[in-house]
N, C-alpha and C positions, 0 to 999 in steps of 0.2 A: 950571372947564370942563376936559373931557378933550380932549387933544391927539390927533388922528387922524393916524396915520403911515400911508404907502403900504406896502403889503406887498411883500415881495421877489417873490413870485410875481408881482404886478402890474408891478412894474419889469422883470422879466425878460420878461413876455408884452409888454408895450409895445415892448421893444426888437426882440423878434421879428417883431412885427406892424408897427411904424412906422419901425424902424431908428433910427439915430442921428441928432440933430439936425446940421445943416450938413455931412452926408455922403451919399453915394448909398446908396440902401436895398440891402441885401444879403440874399439868400435864405437863407443858412445863417451861423451864429455858432458859434464854439467857446467853451467854457467861459472860457476865458482872456479873450476878447473881451467876453464879457457881464459878468464880473467887472470888467473895466476901465470898461466903460460905464454900469454900475449903481452901482459903489462899494461893493458888497456884497463879503462874504468868498467864498471858494471854497466853503465848507459852506453857507453861505446860498442861494448860486447853485443848487448840485447839489440841495438840497432843494425849492428852488422848481421846478427842471426836472422832478424826480420827481413833485411835485404836479401840475404842468401836463401831464405824460405820462399820470398816472393818470386824468386827466379828457379824456383825447385833445385837448388845446388845443394840444400840441407833441409832436413826435417827432424821433428821431435817426436819422441815417445815419452808421455807422462805416465810415471809409476809412482803410486803413494804420494803425489803432490810434487814430486821432483821430475824435473824436464831432463831427459837424456837426449843429446843432440848427435847426429850423425850426417855423414855427407852422402850424398846422392848423386853421383857423377852421370847416371845413366839417363837421369831427367833434367839435367843442368839446361836451362834455356838462355843462358847467358850467351852472347855472341861475341866470340873472340877472333873470328876470321874477317878480313877486310875483304868487302866486295871489290870486285874489280871496278875500276873507273870506267865510267860511260863517257863517251864524247857527247859534248853539246850540240844540238843541231844548229845553233846560232853561236860562232864563237864570241867570247867577250872581248871587249876593247882592252888593249894592254894599259897598265898603269902608267900614267904621265910621271916622269921624273923630273924633279926640280934641280937644275944646277946651280950651286951656290953661288957661282960667278954671276950668273944672269940676274939673280933675285937680289944681290948686294947693290 
């Protein structure tokens, strides 16, 4: 069985969106705070933030050389909904199964 792990982008986004457990929610987080709360490395957090910013799920405000990151759910372009399956015009051939008795 394959072990599924939460991505760093998801960890960072959850902090930006919901805040940290047992603490009042903040609107803005620095990279140092995100590293501390997610347990990820600096590089993992910066890549996750870059990915989130690319999809407009997060943005940054820079003041006095410090970046303050915040979540922008209104403009999030990540697609979480699955499109309905469309039937193919020409059905595919079914997979051939090999019986162990025949191949032995």
